[in-house]
C-alpha positions in Angstrom: -67.6 -86.6 133.5 -68.6 -86.2 129.8 -66.7 -89.3 128.7 -68.2 -91.3 131.4 -71.8 -90.3 130.0 -70.9 -90.8 126.4 -69.4 -94.0 127.2 -72.6 -95.0 129.2 -75.0 -93.9 126.3 -72.7 -95.9 123.5 -72.9 -98.9 126.0 -76.6 -98.6 125.9 -77.0 -98.2 122.5 -74.7 -101.2 121.7 -76.9 -103.4 124.0 -80.0 -102.4 122.6 -78.4 -103.2 119.2 -77.3 -106.5 120.4 -80.9 -107.2 121.7 -82.7 -106.4 118.6 -80.4 -108.0 116.4 -80.6 -111.2 118.6 -84.5 -111.1 118.3 -84.4 -110.7 114.6 -81.6 -113.6 114.5 -83.5 -116.0 116.8 -84.4 -119.0 115.3 -87.9 -118.8 117.1 -88.6 -115.6 115.3 -88.1 -117.3 111.9 -90.5 -120.2 113.0 -93.1 -117.7 114.2 -93.1 -115.8 110.9 -93.2 -119.1 109.0 -96.1 -120.4 111.0 -98.0 -117.2 110.8 -97.3 -116.9 107.0 -98.6 -120.6 106.7 -101.7 -120.1 109.0 -102.4 -116.6 107.0 -102.0 -118.5 103.4 -104.3 -121.4 104.6 -107.1 -119.4 106.5 -107.3 -116.0 104.6 -109.9 -116.9 102.2 -112.2 -119.1 104.6 -115.0 -119.7 104.1 -114.0 -121.1 100.6 -116.2 -120.3 97.5 -115.8 -119.1 93.9 -118.4 -116.2 93.8 -115.6 -113.5 93.4 -112.6 -112.5 91.6 -113.4 -114.5 88.6 -112.6 -117.9 90.4 -115.2 -119.8 88.6 -113.7 -119.2 85.4 -110.5 -120.5 86.2 -112.0 -123.5 88.0 -114.3 -124.4 85.1 -111.1 -125.1 83.0 -110.1 -128.1 84.8 -113.7 -129.2 85.7 -114.5 -129.5 82.0 -110.9 -131.1 81.3 -112.0 -133.8 83.8 -115.8 -134.1 83.0 -115.7 -133.2 79.1 -112.2 -134.0 77.8 -111.7 -130.6 76.7 -107.9 -130.3 77.4 -106.8 -127.4 75.5 -109.9 -125.3 74.8 -113.1 -125.0 77.3 -116.5 -123.6 76.8 -117.9 -120.6 79.3 -120.7 -122.4 81.3 -123.0 -119.5 80.4 -123.0 -120.0 76.6 -121.9 -122.7 74.2 -120.8 -119.9 71.8 -118.3 -118.2 74.3 -114.9 -120.1 75.0 -112.9 -119.7 78.2 -110.2 -117.0 77.9 -107.5 -118.8 80.0 -104.5 -120.7 78.7 -104.8 -124.5 80.0 -101.4 -124.9 82.0 -102.8 -124.2 85.7 -106.1 -126.1 84.6 -103.8 -129.2 83.7 -102.2 -129.1 87.0 -105.4 -128.7 88.9 -106.9 -132.0 86.6 -103.8 -133.9 88.0 -104.3 -132.7 91.6 -108.2 -133.7 91.3 -107.0 -137.2 89.7 -104.4 -137.6 93.0 -106.8 -136.1 95.7 -110.5 -136.7 94.6 -111.1 -133.2 95.9 -112.1 -130.1 93.7 -111.3 -127.7 96.5 -107.8 -129.0 96.8 -107.3 -129.4 93.0 -108.3 -125.7 92.6 -106.3 -124.3 95.6 -103.2 -126.2 95.8 -101.6 -124.8 92.9 -101.6 -121.2 94.1 -100.9 -122.3 97.7 -97.9 -124.7 96.8 -96.5 -121.6 94.4 -96.8 -119.1 97.7 -94.9 -121.8 99.6 -92.1 -122.3 97.0 -91.7 -118.6 96.5 -91.5 -117.9 100.5 -88.6 -120.7 100.7 -86.9 -119.5 97.7 -87.1 -115.8 99.1 -85.8 -116.7 102.3 -82.8 -118.8 101.0 -81.9 -116.2 98.5 -81.9 -113.3 100.8 -80.2 -115.2 103.7 -77.4 -116.5 101.3 -76.6 -113.2 100.0 -77.6 -110.6 102.8 -77.6 -112.3 105.9 -80.2 -114.1 108.5 -81.8 -110.9 109.5 -82.6 -109.6 105.9 -83.7 -113.1 105.0 -86.1 -113.0 107.9 -87.4 -109.7 107.0 -87.7 -110.6 103.1 -90.0 -113.6 104.2 -91.9 -111.5 106.5 -92.5 -108.9 103.7 -93.8 -111.6 101.2 -95.8 -113.4 103.7 -97.3 -110.6 105.8 -98.7 -108.1 103.6 -102.4 -107.7 102.4 -101.9 -109.3 99.0 -100.0 -112.6 99.4 -102.5 -114.4 101.9 -105.2 -113.3 99.7 -104.0 -114.9 96.7 -102.5 -117.9 98.2 -105.4 -120.2 98.1 -107.7 -118.0 95.4 -108.6 -120.1 92.6 -106.7 -117.7 90.2 -103.3 -117.8 88.1 -101.6 -115.1 89.9 -99.7 -116.8 92.2 -98.5 -119.4 89.8 -97.4 -116.8 87.4 -95.5 -114.9 90.0 -93.7 -118.2 90.8 -92.7 -118.7 87.3 -91.6 -115.0 86.7 -89.7 -115.0 90.0 -87.7 -118.2 89.1 -86.8 -116.4 85.7 -85.7 -112.9 87.8 -83.9 -115.1 90.1 -81.8 -116.8 87.5 -81.0 -113.8 86.1 -80.0 -112.3 89.3 -77.6 -115.1 90.1 -76.0 -114.8 86.7 -75.5 -111.1 87.3 -74.4 -111.9 91.0 -71.5 -114.3 89.8 -70.8 -112.7 86.6 -71.4 -115.9 84.6 -72.0 -116.3 81.0 -75.1 -117.8 79.8 -75.1 -121.4 78.9 -77.1 -123.6 76.7 -78.7 -125.3 79.9 -79.4 -122.0 81.1 -81.4 -120.8 77.9 -83.2 -124.0 78.1 -84.4 -123.3 81.5 -85.2 -119.7 80.5 -87.1 -121.3 77.7 -89.0 -123.9 80.0 -90.3 -120.8 82.3 -91.2 -118.5 79.7 -93.3 -121.0 78.0 -95.0 -122.0 81.3 -95.6 -118.5 82.0 -97.3 -118.0 78.5 -99.4 -120.9 78.9 -100.7 -119.7 82.3 -101.5 -116.1 81.3 -100.1 -115.1 77.9 -97.4 -112.6 77.0 -97.8 -110.6 80.0 -94.7 -112.2 81.3 -92.8 -109.9 78.8 -94.4 -106.9 80.9 -92.7 -107.9 83.8 -89.3 -108.7 82.8 -88.3 -107.2 79.4 -88.5 -103.7 80.8 -86.2 -104.3 83.6 -83.9 -106.2 81.2 -83.7 -103.3 78.9 -83.1 -100.7 81.9 -80.3 -103.0 83.4 -78.5 -103.5 79.7 -78.8 -99.8 78.9 -77.3 -98.6 82.6 -74.7 -101.5 82.6 -73.8 -101.3 79.0 -70.0 -101.9 78.4 -69.2 -103.7 81.6 -69.7 -107.5 80.5 -72.6 -108.1 83.3 -75.0 -110.6 81.8 -78.6 -110.1 82.1 -79.7 -111.0 78.3 -79.9 -114.6 77.8 -80.4 -114.0 74.0 -83.4 -113.8 71.9 -84.2 -117.3 71.1 -85.9 -118.6 74.4 -88.4 -115.4 74.2 -89.2 -116.0 70.5 -89.6 -119.8 70.8 -91.9 -119.5 74.0 -94.0 -117.1 72.0 -94.0 -119.4 69.2 -95.1 -122.0 71.2 -98.1 -119.7 72.6 -98.7 -118.5 69.1 -99.4 -122.2 68.0 -102.0 -122.5 70.9 -103.7 -119.3 69.8 -103.7 -120.3 66.0 -105.4 -123.6 66.7 -108.0 -121.9 68.6 -108.6 -119.1 66.1 -109.0 -121.9 63.5 -110.9 -124.5 65.4 -112.7 -123.0 68.1 -115.8 -120.6 67.1 -115.7 -117.3 69.2 -111.9 -117.8 70.3 -110.9 -114.8 68.1 -113.4 -112.3 69.5 -113.5 -113.6 73.1 -109.8 -114.3 73.6 -107.6 -112.3 71.2 -109.8 -109.1 71.1 -111.7 -109.0 74.1 -109.3 -110.7 76.8 -105.7 -109.3 75.0 -106.3 -106.5 72.7 -109.0 -104.8 74.6 -107.0 -104.3 77.8 -105.0 -101.8 76.0 -108.3 -99.7 75.1 -110.9 -98.3 77.2 -114.0 -99.5 75.5 -114.7 -102.9 76.8 -112.7 -103.2 80.3 -113.1 -100.0 82.5 -109.7 -98.1 82.6 -108.0 -96.8 85.6 -105.8 -93.8 85.8 -102.1 -94.3 85.5 -101.5 -93.9 89.0 -103.7 -96.8 90.2 -101.3 -99.0 91.0 -98.9 -96.7 93.1 -101.1 -95.9 96.3 -102.5 -99.5 96.2 -99.2 -101.2 96.4 -98.1 -98.7 99.2 -101.4 -99.6 101.1 -101.3 -103.4 100.5 -97.5 -103.8 101.0 -97.5 -101.8 104.2 -95.6 -101.4 106.7 -92.8 -102.9 104.4 -93.4 -100.2 101.7 -93.1 -97.6 104.6 -90.0 -99.2 105.9 -88.3 -99.3 102.4 -89.0 -95.5 101.7 -87.7 -94.7 105.1 -84.3 -96.9 104.7 -84.1 -95.1 101.2 -84.5 -91.4 102.6 -82.0 -92.4 105.4 -79.4 -93.8 102.8 -79.6 -90.6 100.9 -79.4 -88.4 103.9 -76.4 -90.0 104.7 -74.9 -89.3 101.1 -75.7 -85.3 101.6 -78.7 -86.4 99.0 -76.2 -87.0 96.2 -78.7 -89.6 94.1 -75.9 -90.3 91.6 -73.6 -91.8 94.3 -76.4 -94.5 95.0 -76.5 -95.7 91.5 -72.7 -95.5 91.0 -72.2 -97.5 94.2 -75.1 -99.8 94.0 -74.1 -103.5 93.3 -75.3 -104.9 89.8 -77.3 -107.5 91.3 -79.2 -104.9 93.5 -79.6 -102.6 90.6 -81.1 -105.3 88.6 -83.6 -106.0 91.7 -84.5 -102.4 91.0 -85.0 -102.5 87.4 -87.1 -105.7 87.4 -89.7 -104.5 90.0 -89.7 -100.7 89.0 -89.8 -101.6 85.3 -92.8 -104.0 85.5 -94.6 -101.5 87.9 -94.2 -98.6 84.9 -95.2 -101.0 82.0 -98.3 -102.3 84.1 -99.4 -98.7 84.8 -99.4 -97.9 81.3 -102.2 -100.5 80.4 -105.3 -99.1 80.9 -107.1 -102.0 82.3 -106.1 -102.4 85.8 -106.7 -104.7 88.9 -104.8 -104.9 91.9 -103.7 -108.5 91.9 -102.1 -108.1 88.6 -99.2 -106.3 90.0 -98.4 -109.1 92.4 -95.5 -110.5 90.7 -93.4 -107.5 91.6 -94.0 -108.1 95.2 -91.1 -110.8 95.3 -88.4 -108.7 94.0 -89.5 -105.7 96.0 -88.9 -108.1 98.9 -85.5 -108.7 97.9 -84.9 -104.8 97.4 -85.8 -104.5 101.0 -83.4 -107.3 101.9 -80.7 -105.8 100.1 -81.5 -102.6 102.0 -81.2 -104.1 105.4 -78.0 -106.3 104.4 -76.2 -103.4 103.1 -76.5 -101.7 106.5 -74.5 -98.7 107.2 -71.1 -98.7 109.0 -72.3 -96.3 111.6 -73.6 -98.1 114.5 -76.1 -95.9 115.8 -78.0 -96.1 112.4 -77.4 -99.9 112.3 -79.4 -99.9 115.4 -82.1 -97.8 114.2 -82.5 -100.0 111.1 -82.8 -103.1 113.1 -85.3 -101.6 115.5 -87.4 -100.2 112.7 -87.3 -103.8 111.1 -88.4 -105.4 114.2 -91.3 -102.7 114.7 -92.2 -103.4 111.1 -92.4 -107.2 111.5 -94.6 -106.6 114.8 -97.0 -104.3 113.1 -97.2 -106.6 110.0 -98.2 -109.7 112.2 -100.9 -107.5 114.1 -102.5 -105.9 111.1 -102.2 -108.8 108.7 -103.3 -111.0 111.4 -106.2 -108.8 112.4 -107.6 -108.1 109.2 -107.6 -111.7 108.1 -109.4 -112.6 111.0 -111.9 -110.0 110.6 -112.6 -110.9 107.1 -113.0 -114.9 108.1 -115.3 -113.9 110.8 -117.3 -111.5 108.5 -117.2 -114.2 105.8 -119.3 -116.7 108.0 -121.4 -114.2 109.6 -122.6 -113.0 106.1 -122.7 -116.6 104.7 -120.1 -116.0 102.0 -120.4 -119.7 101.3 -124.1 -120.1 101.3 -123.9 -121.2 97.6 -121.4 -123.9 98.6 -123.7 -125.4 101.4 -126.9 -125.3 99.4 -125.0 -127.2 96.6 -123.6 -129.8 99.1 -127.2 -130.3 100.6 -128.7 -130.5 96.9 -126.1 -133.1 96.0 -126.8 -135.0 99.2 -130.3 -135.1 98.5 -130.2 -135.8 94.7 -128.2 -138.8 95.7 -130.4 -140.1 98.4 -133.3 -140.0 96.2 -131.5 -140.7 92.7 -132.8 -137.6 91.5 -132.1 -136.3 87.7 -131.6 -132.6 88.2 -130.4 -129.8 86.1 -129.9 -125.8 87.0 -131.7 -123.0 85.3 -129.6 -120.3 83.7 -128.3 -117.8 86.6 -125.8 -115.4 86.5 -123.7 -117.3 89.5 -121.3 -119.4 87.6 -119.8 -121.1 90.5 -123.3 -122.6 91.5 -122.9 -125.1 88.7 -119.3 -126.2 90.0 -121.1 -126.9 93.5 -123.8 -128.9 91.9 -121.0 -130.7 89.8 -122.7 -129.5 86.6 -120.9 -128.3 83.4 -123.6 -126.4 81.9 -127.1 -124.4 82.9 -130.3 -125.2 81.1 -132.6 -122.7 79.6 -136.2 -122.2 81.4 -138.0 -123.4 78.2 -135.9 -126.4 77.9 -136.2 -127.2 81.5 -140.2 -126.9 81.4 -140.2 -129.3 78.3 -138.1 -131.9 80.1 -139.7 -131.7 83.5 -143.3 -132.1 81.7 -141.8 -135.2 79.8 -140.8 -136.7 83.1 -137.0 -136.6 82.3 -136.4 -134.6 85.3 -137.0 -135.1 89.0 -135.5 -131.7 90.4 -134.5 -128.1 89.3 -132.4 -125.6 90.8 -133.5 -122.0 90.0 -133.0 -118.4 91.5 -135.6 -116.9 93.5 -136.7 -114.6 90.9 -137.2 -117.2 88.3 -138.9 -119.7 90.6 -142.4 -118.4 90.6 -142.7 -118.1 86.9 -141.5 -121.9 86.7 -143.9 -123.1 89.0 -146.8 -121.9 86.9 -145.5 -124.1 84.1 -144.1 -127.1 85.7 -146.6 -129.9 86.4 -146.9 -131.6 89.9 -143.9 -129.2 91.0 -143.3 -128.3 94.8 -140.8 -126.1 96.4 -138.6 -127.8 98.6 -137.5 -126.7 101.9 -134.1 -126.7 100.6 -133.0 -123.1 99.9 -129.6 -121.0 100.0 -129.4 -118.6 103.0 -129.8 -114.8 102.5 -126.6 -112.9 101.4 -125.6 -109.5 100.8 -127.1 -108.4 97.5 -123.5 -108.1 95.9 -122.8 -111.6 96.9 -125.3 -113.1 94.4 -128.8 -114.0 94.2 -130.9 -116.7 96.4 -131.7 -120.1 94.8 -134.5 -122.8 95.7 -134.8 -126.5 94.8 -137.9 -127.5 93.0 -139.0 -130.9 93.3 -141.9 -133.3 92.4 
């Protein structure tokens, strides 16, 4: 009787395992995950605007390239004395896309979106080819269905393009370790090109995400002949190219040394200019933003340790070199970025793709015990369902609240002012304000000071002015024959920016 009960339990377990496995391997599951991921990438930042996360600063790089021909160094819109702090590569890409599409929204947001799609495809293919179809689906889901990736996928920032370049370098090293192939000249040229691209996207921060992991791997696997280090010259040569850009900026651009070298780079390691965050800042944010996948990774690690009777050394001793590299890559980047006092959650995003591959390795190296394998697949299916519900629900709520709170109020206002200006052939300017994005909505490269605006208006050189509600009363007293137009920006929450009005004759 006991044998019959045991066989019945075993049969039910095997049936449950087969059903869960079939669900995760089903092509419709893959298509649903891919479709939901793309939809989240497209819609997560609606309504589109440039009023937060320093998006306007990045957008100005390509805007000034097209409008003023500043292809290597751009000016901050708030002052002629301040230079933009971003290297120019993503700006060049956006300028090229604007030439092709004629749309600034597409030109600014496509680089991040295309980088996100490329990373998702590469992740799925890499995980599937090495760890199997189920691991590939979970890796794709972990990358697309979290609270970081959809947010950054259409944000006008350099985080996603930088993450793609870092991922390509790490993936090339992973393949070399996996196949135990020596580094060839062609491989080193590829590393040089990718490192140079990373330098021209965001500077030497690429070193923080890769060199610690390479150092850890080389130290742990020394003497085994497994190549993770391609040699010094690609790293030195790419840094040399970046330093040429920096040196030319110091020599020929007033304010470059103070704004870029000191404030943007050196000050990141101090506590005087940028607000410092505690050492542990990234860890809880990563656990939260990457949930439920972070919880699944921890659960799988605990189960693995329990199966080994909590012998931690056996984990590293039996771990494959390519999996150990993924661990070094992701953990090394997290540790070094945590040591830098200036922190922001989106800066840690380049470690998310290697963590997705670590999760794929955990699932792919599933235990021989059939019962444990059933639990792993079941947990993975639950995590997948939860990620769709949580990420989808969060995104929908953000989009709905964005339209309800008129987060795109300045975008709409700028579009209406442009329409009126074209219809009446107005000559107009924007009085200096704190919202840099307003200039881009009105297709202007610089603000105008209030005194100059009054002088040009009274000379008859201007037909309209855009000003904040705070400055409008004082301006109206000085402007001759001026009237407030009915066009004004809708009310926003206080932290979203000021209100603006249009002054006409």
